[in-house]
C-alpha positions in Angstrom: 4.1 -17.0 12.9 4.1 -13.3 12.3 1.4 -12.7 9.5 1.5 -10.3 6.6 -1.2 -8.9 4.6 -1.0 -6.5 1.4 -4.1 -4.5 0.7 -5.5 -3.7 -2.5 -4.4 -0.1 -2.0 -0.8 -1.2 -1.2 -0.9 -3.5 -4.2 -2.0 -0.5 -6.5 0.0 2.2 -4.7 -1.4 5.6 -5.9 -2.2 4.3 -9.4 -5.7 5.6 -9.4 -4.2 9.2 -9.5 -2.7 8.7 -13.1 -4.9 8.3 -16.2 -4.1 4.5 -17.4 -3.6 6.0 -21.1 -0.8 8.0 -20.1 1.2 4.9 -18.6 3.5 2.8 -20.8 1.8 -0.3 -22.0 4.0 -2.8 -19.6 2.5 -0.9 -16.6 -0.9 -0.9 -17.9 -0.6 -4.7 -18.0 1.1 -4.9 -14.7 -2.0 -2.9 -13.3 -4.5 -5.2 -14.7 -2.8 -8.3 -13.3 -2.3 -6.6 -10.1 -6.1 -5.7 -9.9 -6.9 -9.4 -10.6 -4.7 -10.6 -7.8 -6.3 -7.8 -5.6 -9.6 -8.8 -6.0 -8.8 -12.7 -5.3 -9.5 -14.0 -8.8 -5.7 -15.1 -8.8 -5.1 -16.3 -5.1 -1.7 -16.6 -3.2 0.1 -19.6 -4.3 -1.7 -20.0 -7.8 0.3 -20.1 -11.1 0.1 -17.3 -13.5 -0.4 -17.9 -17.3 2.8 -18.4 -19.0 4.6 -15.4 -20.7 3.9 -16.8 -24.1 0.0 -17.1 -23.1 -0.2 -13.9 -21.7 1.2 -12.3 -24.9 -1.3 -14.0 -27.1 -3.9 -13.1 -24.8 -3.1 -9.4 -24.4 -2.0 -9.0 -28.0 1.4 -7.3 -27.0 5.1 -8.1 -27.3 6.9 -10.6 -25.4 9.2 -7.8 -24.0 6.0 -5.9 -22.8 5.0 -9.1 -20.7 8.3 -9.6 -19.3 8.6 -5.8 -18.4 5.1 -6.3 -16.8 5.8 -9.3 -14.9 9.2 -7.6 -13.6 7.3 -4.8 -12.1 4.8 -7.0 -10.3 7.8 -9.0 -8.9 9.3 -5.5 -7.6 6.0 -5.0 -6.1 6.1 -8.1 -4.2 3.1 -9.5 -5.9 4.5 -12.5 -7.8 7.7 -14.7 -7.8 9.4 -16.9 -10.4 10.0 -20.4 -9.6 12.8 -22.2 -11.5 11.3 -24.6 -14.1 7.8 -23.9 -13.0 6.8 -20.2 -13.9 5.3 -17.3 -12.2 3.2 -17.6 -9.0 1.1 -15.2 -6.8 3.3 -14.5 -3.7 2.0 -15.9 -0.5 1.5 -12.9 1.9 -0.2 -13.7 5.3 -2.1 -10.9 7.0 -0.4 -9.1 9.9 -1.2 -6.7 12.7 0.8 -3.4 12.7 2.0 -2.0 16.0 -0.7 0.3 17.7 -0.4 4.2 17.8 2.1 5.2 20.4 1.1 6.6 23.7 4.1 8.7 24.9 4.2 10.6 28.1 2.2 13.8 27.8 4.6 16.3 29.4 7.4 18.1 27.8 10.9 17.1 28.9 14.2 18.1 28.5 15.9 15.9 26.0 19.3 14.2 27.2 21.3 11.8 25.1 20.6 8.1 25.7 24.1 6.5 26.4 23.0 3.8 24.1 23.1 5.9 21.1 26.9 6.5 21.3 27.3 2.6 21.6 25.0 2.3 18.7 26.8 5.0 16.8 30.4 3.4 17.4 29.1 0.0 16.2 28.0 1.7 13.0 31.2 3.4 12.5 33.3 0.3 13.1 32.0 -0.9 9.6 31.1 -4.4 10.8 27.5 -3.7 10.6 25.9 -6.4 8.1 23.5 -3.8 6.8 20.5 -3.7 9.4 21.7 -1.0 11.5 22.6 2.1 9.5 19.4 4.0 7.7 21.4 4.6 4.3 21.2 2.5 1.2 24.3 0.2 0.3 27.2 2.0 -1.5 26.7 0.0 -4.6 23.1 1.6 -5.0 24.4 5.1 -5.2 25.2 6.7 -8.6 28.8 6.9 -7.8 30.0 6.3 -11.3 27.9 8.9 -12.8 28.7 11.6 -10.2 32.5 10.8 -10.7 32.0 11.6 -14.4 30.1 14.9 -13.5 32.9 15.8 -10.9 35.7 15.5 -13.4 34.0 17.5 -16.0 32.8 20.1 -13.7 36.1 20.5 -12.1 38.1 20.5 -15.6 35.7 23.0 -17.1 35.1 25.4 -14.1 38.3 25.4 -12.0 37.1 28.7 -10.4 34.9 26.7 -8.2 37.8 25.3 -6.4 39.3 28.8 -5.8 36.0 30.6 -4.3 33.7 30.3 -1.4 30.7 30.8 -3.5 27.4 32.4 -2.5 26.0 31.8 1.0 22.7 30.9 -0.4 24.1 28.4 -3.1 24.7 28.2 -6.6 21.8 29.7 -8.7 21.9 26.8 -11.3 21.3 24.3 -8.4 18.6 26.3 -7.0 17.0 26.7 -10.2 16.9 23.0 -11.0 15.5 22.3 -7.3 12.6 25.0 -8.0 12.0 23.4 -11.2 11.2 20.1 -9.3 8.5 21.6 -7.3 6.3 22.6 -10.1 4.2 19.5 -9.3 3.4 20.7 -5.9 0.9 23.2 -7.4 2.9 26.2 -6.4 6.4 26.0 -7.3 9.0 27.6 -5.2 10.9 30.7 -6.6 14.7 30.3 -7.1 15.3 33.0 -4.2 13.1 30.8 -1.8 15.9 28.1 -1.5 18.9 28.0 0.6 21.4 25.3 0.0 22.7 23.7 3.0 25.2 20.9 4.2 22.9 18.0 4.2 19.4 17.9 5.9 20.8 18.1 9.2 22.3 21.3 9.0 19.1 22.3 7.4 17.1 21.4 10.3 19.5 22.9 12.6 19.3 26.2 10.9 15.5 26.1 11.2 15.5 25.2 14.9 18.0 28.1 15.6 15.6 30.4 13.6 12.4 29.5 15.4 13.4 28.6 19.1 15.3 29.6 21.9 16.8 27.4 24.9 14.0 26.1 27.1 11.4 26.0 24.3 9.0 23.3 23.6 9.1 21.5 20.4 6.4 18.9 19.6 7.9 15.8 17.8 6.7 12.4 16.5 6.9 9.5 18.8 9.0 7.4 18.1 11.4 10.3 16.7 14.8 10.0 14.7 17.6 10.0 17.3 19.6 12.5 15.2 16.7 15.1 15.5 16.8 14.3 19.5 20.5 15.2 19.4 19.9 18.6 17.8 17.1 19.1 20.5 19.4 18.4 23.4 22.3 20.5 21.6 19.8 23.5 21.5 18.6 23.1 25.2 15.0 22.5 24.1 12.3 20.1 25.5 10.6 17.4 23.6 6.8 17.0 23.7 6.0 13.7 22.1 3.0 13.3 20.2 1.3 9.8 19.6 2.2 8.6 16.2 0.5 5.8 14.2 3.2 3.5 12.4 0.8 3.8 9.0 -0.7 7.2 9.2 1.8 9.4 11.1 1.3 12.1 13.7 -2.2 12.3 15.3 -3.6 15.4 14.5 -6.0 15.2 17.5 -3.3 15.1 19.9 -1.4 17.7 18.2 -4.4 19.9 18.3 -4.7 19.5 22.1 -1.0 20.0 22.4 -0.8 23.4 20.7 -3.9 25.2 22.1 -2.0 26.4 25.2 0.7 28.4 23.3 3.4 26.3 25.2 4.6 24.7 21.9 6.8 26.9 19.9 7.5 24.8 17.0 6.5 21.3 15.4 8.7 18.9 13.5 7.2 16.3 11.4 8.6 13.8 8.9 5.5 13.4 6.9 6.7 11.1 4.1 8.1 7.5 5.3 9.3 8.7 8.6 12.3 7.4 10.4 11.7 5.0 12.1 8.3 4.0 11.5 8.0 4.4 7.7 4.7 6.2 8.2 3.1 8.1 5.4 1.0 11.2 6.6 -2.4 11.3 4.4 -2.6 14.2 2.1 -5.6 15.7 4.0 -3.7 15.4 7.4 -0.8 17.4 5.8 -3.3 20.1 4.8 -5.1 20.3 8.1 -1.9 20.5 10.0 -0.4 23.2 7.9 -3.6 25.3 8.2 -4.1 24.5 12.0 -0.6 25.6 12.9 -0.5 28.7 10.6 -3.7 29.9 12.4 -2.0 29.4 15.7 1.5 31.0 14.5 3.5 27.8 15.4 6.2 27.1 12.7 6.2 23.6 11.2 9.6 22.3 10.4 9.1 19.6 7.7 12.0 17.0 7.4 11.3 15.3 3.7 14.4 13.5 3.3 12.4 10.2 2.4 9.8 11.6 0.1 11.7 10.5 -3.1 11.7 6.7 -1.8 8.1 6.1 -2.7 6.8 2.7 -4.0 3.6 4.1 -5.7 3.5 5.7 -9.1 3.7 9.3 -7.8 5.8 11.0 -5.2 3.7 11.9 -2.1 3.2 15.8 -1.6 5.1 17.3 1.2 3.3 19.3 3.6 5.2 22.4 2.2 2.8 22.2 -0.9 -0.1 23.2 1.3 1.4 26.2 2.7 -0.1 29.5 1.8 1.4 31.6 4.9 5.1 30.8 4.6 4.7 29.1 8.0 6.5 25.9 6.8 10.1 25.4 6.9 10.9 22.7 4.5 14.0 20.5 4.7 15.6 17.8 2.5 18.8 16.6 1.1 20.2 14.6 -1.9 22.7 12.6 0.5 20.6 9.3 0.9 19.5 9.7 -2.7 22.5 10.4 -5.0 25.6 10.2 -2.6 26.3 11.0 1.0 29.7 12.3 0.2 28.1 15.1 -1.6 26.4 16.8 1.5 24.2 18.8 -0.4 20.8 19.6 1.0 18.3 22.4 1.0 15.8 24.5 3.0 13.0 26.5 2.0 12.0 28.6 5.0 9.1 30.6 3.9 8.7 33.6 6.3 11.8 32.8 8.0 13.9 32.7 4.9 16.0 36.1 5.8 16.7 34.6 9.4 18.0 31.3 7.9 20.3 33.0 5.4 22.1 34.9 8.3 22.2 31.8 10.3 23.8 29.9 7.5 26.1 32.7 7.0 27.3 32.7 10.6 27.4 28.8 11.0 29.2 27.4 7.8 29.0 30.4 5.3 28.5 28.1 2.2 28.2 24.8 0.9 31.3 23.6 -1.4 30.3 25.3 -4.9 32.1 22.3 -6.6 29.6 19.8 -5.0 26.6 22.0 -5.8 27.5 22.5 -9.6 27.9 18.6 -9.7 24.5 18.0 -8.3 23.0 20.9 -10.7 24.6 18.9 -13.6 23.1 15.5 -12.5 19.7 17.0 -12.2 19.8 19.0 -15.4 20.8 15.8 -17.4 18.2 13.7 -16.1 20.6 11.4 -14.4 19.2 11.9 -10.9 15.6 10.8 -12.0 17.0 7.7 -13.9 18.9 6.7 -10.7 16.2 7.1 -8.4 13.8 4.8 -10.6 16.6 2.1 -10.3 17.0 2.7 -6.5 13.4 2.7 -5.7 13.1 -0.5 -7.6 15.7 -1.9 -5.6 14.6 -0.9 -2.3 11.0 -1.8 -2.8 12.4 -5.4 -3.5 14.5 -5.3 -0.5 11.9 -4.3 1.9 9.6 -6.7 0.6 12.0 -9.6 0.8 13.1 -8.7 4.2 9.2 -8.5 5.4 9.0 -12.0 4.2 12.1 -13.0 6.3 10.8 -11.5 9.3 7.4 -13.3 8.8 9.2 -16.6 8.6 11.8 -16.3 11.3 10.5 -13.9 14.1 8.5 -14.9 17.2 4.6 -15.4 16.8 2.8 -12.1 17.8 5.6 -9.9 16.3 4.0 -6.7 14.9 5.0 -4.8 11.7 4.0 -2.0 9.7 5.0 -2.5 6.0 5.8 0.8 4.7 4.5 2.5 1.3 8.1 3.9 0.8 11.4 4.4 2.4 13.8 1.4 3.3 13.0 1.1 7.1 11.0 -1.5 9.0 9.6 -0.9 12.6 9.0 -4.1 14.5 7.2 -4.7 17.8 8.2 -8.1 19.8 5.5 -9.8 21.6 4.9 -8.9 25.4 8.0 -10.4 27.3 10.4 -9.2 24.4 13.3 -7.0 25.4 15.2 -5.2 22.6 18.1 -4.1 24.8 18.9 -7.7 25.9 18.4 -8.6 22.1 20.7 -6.0 21.0 23.4 -7.2 23.3 22.9 -10.8 22.2 22.8 -9.8 18.5 26.2 -7.6 18.9 28.0 -10.6 20.2 27.4 -12.6 16.9 28.2 -9.6 14.8 24.7 -8.6 14.1 23.3 -5.1 14.5 20.1 -3.3 14.5 18.7 0.0 16.0 17.1 -0.5 19.4 13.6 1.0 20.0 14.8 3.3 23.1 17.1 5.3 20.7 14.0 6.9 19.3 12.6 8.3 22.5 13.8 10.9 24.9 12.3 8.9 27.8 13.8 5.6 26.6 10.6 4.1 25.5 9.9 1.3 23.0 11.7 -1.4 25.0 10.1 -4.3 22.9 10.8 -2.4 19.4 13.6 -2.3 16.9 14.5 -0.7 13.6 15.8 -2.6 10.6 17.3 -0.9 7.7 16.6 -2.6 4.2 19.0 -0.5 2.5 21.5 -3.0 1.3 20.9 -6.2 -0.9 19.9 -9.4 0.7 23.1 -11.3 0.3 23.3 -14.9 1.9 25.3 -13.4 4.7 22.5 -10.9 5.5 19.9 -13.6 5.2 21.6 -15.8 7.6 22.1 -12.7 10.0 18.2 -12.0 10.0 17.4 -15.6 10.5 19.8 -15.7 13.3 18.3 -12.4 14.8 15.1 -14.2 14.6 16.2 -17.0 16.3 17.5 -14.9 19.3 14.3 -13.2 19.5 12.5 -16.5 19.9 14.9 -17.9 22.4 14.4 -14.9 24.6 10.6 -15.4 24.6 10.8 -19.2 25.0 
């Protein structure tokens, strides 16, 4: 049986970075109980004191205790059992996949025919929820955004009769700049360029810093959408060994960038797709400094940075940029609503080049949608929405991990992420994810097979599961069946 483990660091997330007295009382109570679980005083399967008992011991209100227990449930530390109370959740130790070992040479990127088959399946709308790396429609802030849309359209009809500025609405760029204050060096309004989602932002960056035939260092495994961009630009991809927990290997990147052959590096530093890896803060700093010294642009995709499970958002690599060498890309599409298609890029010393490329490619991002996003940010709706979304996704990831543990073959490896909503699994020797993909599709069950994420078609024993959709009985049954098919394949 696959075994899972939650370390004390994962239990507490990044709690140590915030002073306890600044936290709400229910969070303080939750942290105290989490620490007791982490040090083994309360063991898996043991019953917690009752809500009434906890209220009396802590001298707090019943609502505070209920909120604290809710936080612990969201973190996957405790579970409620009908008519019995709350118990410490049983989590078994697990082994994460090893750091990848891709081919050491740069190769032209050619689209894997499997990708079109996968994309056709996703577009068919028959997916039960494990294939597409997007939260479920019901988790987006659609109602609030509809209200903002009607208000903006009514009060600012001119936005429908004009193209708008190529660099984006000043009010949206101002709201974005305000959100970077926590980085330690806030961006200026004029540092920001609005894009049509994150894919356009990445495309603009590649156009600005590379020419056809250039070598670009990428994570391995790497998001297949990014591989498509490399192919469209006629670029070669150099896969860098990447750890499922700690991200791209700096030692390997150091060696790969010494000769001058690599013209750019692309990294998803926070909760990467497909691994869910989080590059440590010190590694981000060292990566930024090393590439700046060598004059190699770093393109950072931080589209998953807001999906953190700890108390504080992890810093992007851009926060350590002192020379303008980092081109930072992100988007509100996976966070607020995909239909908005509002993203942005801070290109540092390449900003003027990005502006020119944006002007010639799409000229502008629809100003009406930009204004809706600006209003949503200014009114605090985005932050309220993200708190709810993170809580839902954290619970869905934890529950999916438990299901995989119970139903997938013994020896399956899994890295439980600290954020995001993607799981990367490695089947035991003898596993074949392409054969499993065929068998699963025949029963209406989809997932993303590992070879999609490598220009060389590697990772034949790996698969990516999306946890963006709530676990309905139908989805639970589908995941159980997928585990049965994997077990049958290895029998």
